[in-house]
N, C-alpha and C positions, 0 to 999 in steps of 0.2 A: 503492498498499499503506499502511495506516495506522502511524503511529509510534506511537500507545499502545498500548505492551503489557504485561504483565506479563511478569516472569523470574523463573524457580524459583534456587534458590541450587545447580541444576546446570546453569543456563544454558539451559533450556527456554524457549523465548516463545510466549507466549497473547496473539496481537493481539484488541485489545479496540475495542468502538465506544465512540464519544464517550459513552454512557451509560455502557455500563460501566467504561469510563477513570474518570468522574467517581464510581461509587459504590465503586469499589476504590479511589481515592484519599479521600476523605470519610472512609471507614474507616482508612486504612492511617493517617493523620494524625493519629488519635487510637488508635490500637493497645492494643487491650485494653478498650476502652472499650464498654459494648453501646449500641448505636442502636434506639430503636423505629422501625417501617417509617415511621411520621410525621416523626419528626426527620430522616430521612432526605429524605424527601420534601419537609421543608421545607428542606433543605440543598443539596439538589440543583436544584431547582425551584421555587426562592423566588419567582423572576418571572414564574410564571405565574399566573394568577386564581383557577383553580380546578382545580389537579393531581390526579392521581387513584392513592389509596394503592396500586390493583391494577399501576400500571406499576411500583413495587420489585419487585412479586412478579415480574413479568415478565422484568425485567431480570435477577433473579437468579437465575431458572429458565433463560435463555437461558446466562447466562454457566455455571454448575454443568455445563448440558450439551455447551456447547464444551469447558470444562477436561476432563470424563470422557472426550470423545472422543480428546484429546490426551494422555490420561492422567496430566493435570497435577493434581494436590494443591490446592485451590483454598484459601487462608488463612483463607476465608470463614465462620466458624459461628454457627449459631442457638441461641439459648437459648429454647425454646418458652415462649410467653407475656412475653417479655422485649425481645426484637428480635436484631440481629447485630453480631458483633463479628470485627475482621480479628486473626487470631494470629500471631504471629510464632514 
């Protein structure tokens, strides 16, 4: 079982894949700061030669689906045309 998880204020836990954990961690380290998908791609996949922006979209989509299935309010918000941020 994965040790990577998101814990809510009510102690509900959402297990995270490595990439989901990386996304949440990156956003949470700068809570409130808006990150473009390109910036997230650079931070999360800096060692890959040709990372695809679509990866961020897929990771976020899977994470939102997982959170919804567990009835957990994901602390990640989108600002249309700007990017993503972690809200506390």
